[in-house]
PATI-143020 format. One record per residue (C-alpha): residue number from 1; x, y, z. Coordinates in steps of 0.25 Angstrom, whole numbers, m for minus. Last residue first. Example, Ala and Ser with C-alpha at 12.3 -4.5 7.8 and 13.67 -1.06 7.14 Angstrom:
% residues 2
seq:2; x:55; y:m4; z:29
seq:1; x:49; y:m18; z:31
***
This chain:
% residues 396
seq:396; x:m34; y:m86; z:m88
seq:395; x:m33; y:m82; z:m73
seq:394; x:m19; y:m78; z:m70
seq:393; x:m13; y:m87; z:m59
seq:392; x:m13; y:m83; z:m45
seq:391; x:m1; y:m79; z:m36
seq:390; x:0; y:m65; z:m42
seq:389; x:15; y:m61; z:m45
seq:388; x:22; y:m55; z:m33
seq:387; x:27; y:m41; z:m37
seq:386; x:42; y:m39; z:m40
seq:385; x:47; y:m25; z:m38
seq:384; x:52; y:m20; z:m51
seq:383; x:67; y:m14; z:m51
seq:382; x:71; y:m3; z:m60
seq:381; x:78; y:8; z:m51
seq:380; x:90; y:1; z:m45
seq:379; x:100; y:13; z:m43
seq:378; x:112; y:16; z:m50
seq:377; x:123; y:27; z:m45
seq:376; x:129; y:34; z:m57
seq:375; x:143; y:32; z:m61
seq:374; x:154; y:42; z:m64
seq:373; x:162; y:39; z:m51
seq:372; x:157; y:26; z:m44
seq:371; x:144; y:27; z:m37
seq:370; x:145; y:31; z:m22
seq:369; x:142; y:19; z:m13
seq:368; x:135; y:24; z:0
seq:367; x:125; y:33; z:m7
seq:366; x:122; y:22; z:m18
seq:365; x:120; y:11; z:m7
seq:364; x:110; y:20; z:1
seq:363; x:103; y:23; z:m12
seq:362; x:102; y:9; z:m16
seq:361; x:97; y:5; z:m2
seq:360; x:86; y:15; z:m2
seq:359; x:82; y:11; z:m16
seq:358; x:81; y:m4; z:m12
seq:357; x:74; y:0; z:1
seq:356; x:64; y:8; z:m7
seq:355; x:62; y:m3; z:m18
seq:354; x:59; y:m14; z:m8
seq:353; x:50; y:m6; z:1
seq:352; x:42; y:m2; z:m11
seq:351; x:40; y:m16; z:m16
seq:350; x:37; y:m22; z:m2
seq:349; x:27; y:m10; z:0
seq:348; x:20; y:m12; z:m14
seq:347; x:19; y:m27; z:m12
seq:346; x:12; y:m25; z:2
seq:345; x:3; y:m15; z:m4
seq:344; x:m2; y:m26; z:m14
seq:343; x:0; y:m26; z:m29
seq:342; x:3; y:m41; z:m29
seq:341; x:m10; y:m44; z:m22
seq:340; x:m18; y:m40; z:m34
seq:339; x:m15; y:m53; z:m41
seq:338; x:m20; y:m61; z:m29
seq:337; x:m33; y:m53; z:m30
seq:336; x:m35; y:m56; z:m45
seq:335; x:m33; y:m71; z:m42
seq:334; x:m43; y:m71; z:m31
seq:333; x:m53; y:m64; z:m39
seq:332; x:m52; y:m74; z:m51
seq:331; x:m55; y:m69; z:m64
seq:330; x:m60; y:m79; z:m74
seq:329; x:m75; y:m76; z:m71
seq:328; x:m74; y:m63; z:m77
seq:327; x:m71; y:m69; z:m91
seq:326; x:m83; y:m63; z:m100
seq:325; x:m84; y:m52; z:m90
seq:324; x:m70; y:m47; z:m92
seq:323; x:m72; y:m47; z:m108
seq:322; x:m84; y:m39; z:m106
seq:321; x:m77; y:m29; z:m97
seq:320; x:m65; y:m28; z:m106
seq:319; x:m73; y:m25; z:m118
seq:318; x:m81; y:m14; z:m111
seq:317; x:m68; y:m8; z:m106
seq:316; x:m62; y:m8; z:m120
seq:315; x:m75; y:m1; z:m125
seq:314; x:m74; y:9; z:m114
seq:313; x:m60; y:13; z:m120
seq:312; x:m47; y:13; z:m113
seq:311; x:m41; y:2; z:m122
seq:310; x:m33; y:m11; z:m119
seq:309; x:m42; y:m18; z:m109
seq:308; x:m36; y:m26; z:m97
seq:307; x:m43; y:m38; z:m89
seq:306; x:m42; y:m42; z:m75
seq:305; x:m34; y:m49; z:m63
seq:304; x:m31; y:m62; z:m69
seq:303; x:m34; y:m63; z:m84
seq:302; x:m28; y:m50; z:m87
seq:301; x:m18; y:m46; z:m76
seq:300; x:m22; y:m32; z:m71
seq:299; x:m11; y:m26; z:m62
seq:298; x:1; y:m23; z:m71
seq:297; x:m7; y:m19; z:m84
seq:296; x:m16; y:m11; z:m75
seq:295; x:m5; y:m2; z:m72
seq:294; x:m4; y:5; z:m85
seq:293; x:m13; y:m1; z:m97
seq:292; x:m23; y:m12; z:m99
seq:291; x:m36; y:m4; z:m95
seq:290; x:m42; y:m12; z:m84
seq:289; x:m52; y:m23; z:m81
seq:288; x:m49; y:m27; z:m67
seq:287; x:m53; y:m40; z:m60
seq:286; x:m58; y:m41; z:m46
seq:285; x:m52; y:m49; z:m34
seq:284; x:m52; y:m37; z:m25
seq:283; x:m37; y:m36; z:m25
seq:282; x:m40; y:m35; z:m40
seq:281; x:m49; y:m23; z:m38
seq:280; x:m38; y:m17; z:m29
seq:279; x:m28; y:m20; z:m40
seq:278; x:m36; y:m12; z:m51
seq:277; x:m38; y:m1; z:m41
seq:276; x:m23; y:1; z:m40
seq:275; x:m20; y:5; z:m54
seq:274; x:m5; y:6; z:m58
seq:273; x:m2; y:18; z:m67
seq:272; x:m16; y:18; z:m72
seq:271; x:m22; y:17; z:m86
seq:270; x:m38; y:18; z:m84
seq:269; x:m49; y:8; z:m87
seq:268; x:m49; y:0; z:m74
seq:267; x:m62; y:m7; z:m73
seq:266; x:m63; y:m16; z:m60
seq:265; x:m70; y:m29; z:m62
seq:264; x:m83; y:m36; z:m57
seq:263; x:m83; y:m27; z:m45
seq:262; x:m85; y:m33; z:m31
seq:261; x:m71; y:m32; z:m25
seq:260; x:m68; y:m18; z:m31
seq:259; x:m82; y:m13; z:m27
seq:258; x:m81; y:m18; z:m13
seq:257; x:m67; y:m12; z:m11
seq:256; x:m71; y:1; z:m16
seq:255; x:m83; y:2; z:m7
seq:254; x:m74; y:m2; z:5
seq:253; x:m64; y:8; z:1
seq:252; x:m73; y:20; z:2
seq:251; x:m78; y:25; z:m12
seq:250; x:m75; y:38; z:m20
seq:249; x:m85; y:38; z:m31
seq:248; x:m96; y:27; z:m32
seq:247; x:m99; y:29; z:m47
seq:246; x:m108; y:18; z:m53
seq:245; x:m109; y:16; z:m68
seq:244; x:m120; y:7; z:m73
seq:243; x:m129; y:19; z:m76
seq:242; x:m120; y:25; z:m86
seq:241; x:m108; y:34; z:m84
seq:240; x:m103; y:45; z:m93
seq:239; x:m107; y:57; z:m84
seq:238; x:m103; y:49; z:m72
seq:237; x:m89; y:48; z:m77
seq:236; x:m88; y:63; z:m80
seq:235; x:m92; y:66; z:m66
seq:234; x:m82; y:56; z:m60
seq:233; x:m70; y:61; z:m68
seq:232; x:m65; y:70; z:m58
seq:231; x:m63; y:59; z:m48
seq:230; x:m69; y:49; z:m38
seq:229; x:m69; y:34; z:m38
seq:228; x:m77; y:21; z:m39
seq:227; x:m84; y:18; z:m52
seq:226; x:m94; y:6; z:m52
seq:225; x:m97; y:0; z:m66
seq:224; x:m109; y:m8; z:m69
seq:223; x:m111; y:m13; z:m83
seq:222; x:m119; y:m6; z:m94
seq:221; x:m109; y:m8; z:m105
seq:220; x:m109; y:6; z:m110
seq:219; x:m109; y:12; z:m96
seq:218; x:m98; y:2; z:m92
seq:217; x:m89; y:6; z:m103
seq:216; x:m91; y:21; z:m101
seq:215; x:m88; y:21; z:m86
seq:214; x:m76; y:12; z:m89
seq:213; x:m70; y:22; z:m99
seq:212; x:m73; y:33; z:m90
seq:211; x:m65; y:27; z:m79
seq:210; x:m53; y:31; z:m87
seq:209; x:m43; y:32; z:m76
seq:208; x:m36; y:43; z:m83
seq:207; x:m49; y:52; z:m81
seq:206; x:m50; y:52; z:m66
seq:205; x:m60; y:45; z:m57
seq:204; x:m50; y:40; z:m47
seq:203; x:m52; y:25; z:m46
seq:202; x:m62; y:14; z:m47
seq:201; x:m69; y:7; z:m58
seq:200; x:m78; y:m5; z:m55
seq:199; x:m86; y:m16; z:m62
seq:198; x:m100; y:m20; z:m58
seq:197; x:m109; y:m32; z:m55
seq:196; x:m104; y:m36; z:m42
seq:195; x:m94; y:m46; z:m37
seq:194; x:m97; y:m53; z:m23
seq:193; x:m86; y:m63; z:m21
seq:192; x:m77; y:m52; z:m16
seq:191; x:m61; y:m51; z:m16
seq:190; x:m55; y:m42; z:m6
seq:189; x:m47; y:m29; z:m6
seq:188; x:m39; y:m22; z:5
seq:187; x:m28; y:m33; z:4
seq:186; x:m25; y:m27; z:m10
seq:185; x:m21; y:m14; z:m4
seq:184; x:m14; y:m10; z:m17
seq:183; x:0; y:m4; z:m16
seq:182; x:7; y:1; z:m29
seq:181; x:15; y:m8; z:m39
seq:180; x:30; y:m7; z:m37
seq:179; x:38; y:m5; z:m50
seq:178; x:52; y:0; z:m49
seq:177; x:55; y:12; z:m58
seq:176; x:64; y:16; z:m69
seq:175; x:66; y:31; z:m72
seq:174; x:66; y:39; z:m85
seq:173; x:56; y:48; z:m79
seq:172; x:44; y:48; z:m89
seq:171; x:46; y:35; z:m96
seq:170; x:52; y:27; z:m85
seq:169; x:42; y:32; z:m75
seq:168; x:31; y:29; z:m85
seq:167; x:36; y:14; z:m87
seq:166; x:36; y:13; z:m71
seq:165; x:22; y:18; z:m71
seq:164; x:17; y:7; z:m80
seq:163; x:26; y:m3; z:m72
seq:162; x:18; y:0; z:m60
seq:161; x:19; y:8; z:m47
seq:160; x:32; y:14; z:m51
seq:159; x:44; y:15; z:m41
seq:158; x:55; y:25; z:m44
seq:157; x:68; y:26; z:m36
seq:156; x:77; y:37; z:m33
seq:155; x:67; y:48; z:m37
seq:154; x:72; y:63; z:m39
seq:153; x:75; y:60; z:m54
seq:152; x:60; y:58; z:m56
seq:151; x:60; y:73; z:m52
seq:150; x:65; y:77; z:m65
seq:149; x:54; y:70; z:m73
seq:148; x:43; y:76; z:m65
seq:147; x:49; y:90; z:m65
seq:146; x:50; y:89; z:m81
seq:145; x:36; y:83; z:m82
seq:144; x:30; y:94; z:m73
seq:143; x:37; y:105; z:m82
seq:142; x:31; y:98; z:m94
seq:141; x:17; y:97; z:m88
seq:140; x:16; y:112; z:m83
seq:139; x:15; y:119; z:m96
seq:138; x:6; y:109; z:m104
seq:137; x:m2; y:107; z:m91
seq:136; x:m6; y:121; z:m88
seq:135; x:m16; y:123; z:m99
seq:134; x:m23; y:110; z:m97
seq:133; x:m23; y:112; z:m82
seq:132; x:m30; y:125; z:m84
seq:131; x:m40; y:120; z:m94
seq:130; x:m44; y:108; z:m85
seq:129; x:m37; y:94; z:m87
seq:128; x:m42; y:83; z:m95
seq:127; x:m33; y:85; z:m107
seq:126; x:m21; y:88; z:m98
seq:125; x:m23; y:75; z:m90
seq:124; x:m24; y:67; z:m103
seq:123; x:m12; y:73; z:m109
seq:122; x:m3; y:72; z:m97
seq:121; x:m7; y:57; z:m94
seq:120; x:7; y:51; z:m98
seq:119; x:15; y:62; z:m91
seq:118; x:11; y:75; z:m84
seq:117; x:m3; y:71; z:m79
seq:116; x:2; y:57; z:m76
seq:115; x:13; y:61; z:m66
seq:114; x:23; y:49; z:m66
seq:113; x:15; y:37; z:m60
seq:112; x:13; y:29; z:m47
seq:111; x:28; y:32; z:m44
seq:110; x:34; y:27; z:m31
seq:109; x:46; y:36; z:m30
seq:108; x:57; y:32; z:m21
seq:107; x:66; y:44; z:m16
seq:106; x:78; y:40; z:m7
seq:105; x:84; y:51; z:1
seq:104; x:98; y:57; z:3
seq:103; x:96; y:68; z:m7
seq:102; x:83; y:73; z:0
seq:101; x:71; y:72; z:m10
seq:100; x:64; y:83; z:m18
seq:99; x:50; y:78; z:m21
seq:98; x:48; y:75; z:m36
seq:97; x:43; y:61; z:m34
seq:96; x:29; y:66; z:m29
seq:95; x:23; y:73; z:m42
seq:94; x:10; y:66; z:m45
seq:93; x:11; y:51; z:m46
seq:92; x:23; y:48; z:m37
seq:91; x:23; y:42; z:m23
seq:90; x:37; y:47; z:m18
seq:89; x:45; y:39; z:m8
seq:88; x:55; y:47; z:m1
seq:87; x:66; y:40; z:8
seq:86; x:76; y:47; z:17
seq:85; x:68; y:59; z:20
seq:84; x:75; y:71; z:27
seq:83; x:71; y:82; z:17
seq:82; x:58; y:79; z:10
seq:81; x:53; y:93; z:9
seq:80; x:41; y:94; z:0
seq:79; x:43; y:107; z:m9
seq:78; x:47; y:98; z:m21
seq:77; x:33; y:92; z:m21
seq:76; x:26; y:106; z:m21
seq:75; x:35; y:111; z:m32
seq:74; x:32; y:99; z:m40
seq:73; x:17; y:100; z:m37
seq:72; x:15; y:114; z:m41
seq:71; x:12; y:112; z:m56
seq:70; x:2; y:100; z:m52
seq:69; x:m7; y:109; z:m43
seq:68; x:m19; y:106; z:m50
seq:67; x:m18; y:92; z:m46
seq:66; x:m19; y:96; z:m31
seq:65; x:m33; y:101; z:m33
seq:64; x:m39; y:94; z:m20
seq:63; x:m27; y:95; z:m11
seq:62; x:m23; y:108; z:m17
seq:61; x:m36; y:115; z:m14
seq:60; x:m30; y:127; z:m7
seq:59; x:m14; y:126; z:m9
seq:58; x:m8; y:122; z:4
seq:57; x:m6; y:108; z:1
seq:56; x:2; y:112; z:m12
seq:55; x:13; y:116; z:m2
seq:54; x:16; y:101; z:m1
seq:53; x:11; y:90; z:8
seq:52; x:17; y:83; z:20
seq:51; x:11; y:71; z:26
seq:50; x:15; y:64; z:39
seq:49; x:10; y:50; z:39
seq:48; x:m2; y:44; z:46
seq:47; x:m11; y:51; z:35
seq:46; x:m5; y:41; z:24
seq:45; x:m9; y:29; z:32
seq:44; x:m23; y:35; z:36
seq:43; x:m27; y:37; z:22
seq:42; x:m27; y:50; z:15
seq:41; x:m40; y:58; z:10
seq:40; x:m41; y:67; z:22
seq:39; x:m26; y:70; z:22
seq:38; x:m27; y:77; z:8
seq:37; x:m12; y:80; z:5
seq:36; x:m5; y:88; z:m6
seq:35; x:9; y:87; z:m12
seq:34; x:13; y:75; z:m4
seq:33; x:24; y:71; z:7
seq:32; x:22; y:59; z:16
seq:31; x:31; y:56; z:28
seq:30; x:35; y:42; z:31
seq:29; x:35; y:36; z:45
seq:28; x:26; y:24; z:40
seq:27; x:35; y:20; z:29
seq:26; x:29; y:7; z:22
seq:25; x:15; y:10; z:27
seq:24; x:17; y:25; z:21
seq:23; x:22; y:19; z:8
seq:22; x:9; y:10; z:7
seq:21; x:0; y:23; z:10
seq:20; x:8; y:31; z:m1
seq:19; x:5; y:20; z:m11
seq:18; x:m9; y:20; z:m7
seq:17; x:m9; y:35; z:m10
seq:16; x:m4; y:33; z:m24
seq:15; x:m16; y:23; z:m26
seq:14; x:m27; y:32; z:m21
seq:13; x:m30; y:39; z:m8
seq:12; x:m32; y:54; z:m10
seq:11; x:m26; y:68; z:m9
seq:10; x:m11; y:64; z:m6
seq:9; x:m3; y:70; z:m17
seq:8; x:10; y:67; z:m24
seq:7; x:15; y:57; z:m13
seq:6; x:29; y:58; z:m6
seq:5; x:32; y:48; z:5
seq:4; x:44; y:52; z:14
seq:3; x:53; y:42; z:22
seq:2; x:63; y:46; z:33
seq:1; x:72; y:34; z:36
***
């Protein structure tokens, strides 16, 4: 069986690329297809595979400024030749599912999110875009939405990374999906007995993650906040930060691991489709103080692994931090880590293997047994992979 893994772009190692790594482990002979590829920033796992990029790779500056090439992405994606592949697994957040698959193949799409910048985050992206993008988006976005919806019909089976994303797949594509949470390397993290006097924010410094709320809150409180990450919001965040805010930029893994294990708690003020960093903090035994929306509702259990606040304001974060500090001793690091184990890479691989084999069998059976005259074939689209419950009781 020839296997192809399609990822929107390979320019950094974040959550989506960790999914690609896990798929590479599952299918060591698979070929990878992507719009643009920066080999220097990829892991050894990905670099061991044959990687084919689109014609966008040949445009000067495309690897760095790939987002400005959004209008060309459907054409570039459809130019990728997947003839001869039996199983195609697309990793979707930007356009990836829109490849043209051979008629005999099975196409399973692991969806991190429908494209945010043309759907639910469209107005936010447009408001914060440059002048040229603000003028182009009203013209291009309807065309891209039509293409995005039409290409959802090219997928045989959708897998969502959270129930939050599953609901959006149903809303925008009219398709149901299986929920399998993304892989988190929980065994790479460890609990520490040496807890520091600081809180932590970590991730890409972009507007929708709302790191600005945490910076404002901790500046006002005069408490220590360490910010790890890089992105175009960095200068603006430094401009509003007080003396208790420390920016470390992009850090090597040992530093990230140490900060996750020693922080008083992770502050997570944005709405994420899933959110891997909170699970990494939990795998380090540390609680998470998160905005109560999106994927955080599926990972942060109040009283066990953290706390939730209901408004994206500095004041809501301040109230949550003060409430946390009043009951911090109630959180058990080992119980938090046990909860994080349910989001392990092993569980992701088991779930994906189950779904892929089920879909291959379903399509093979349908091909061998034509449907009765006048009836459409039916496929099992709406199952949820069961995730083991945490072994430890919730802390009250």
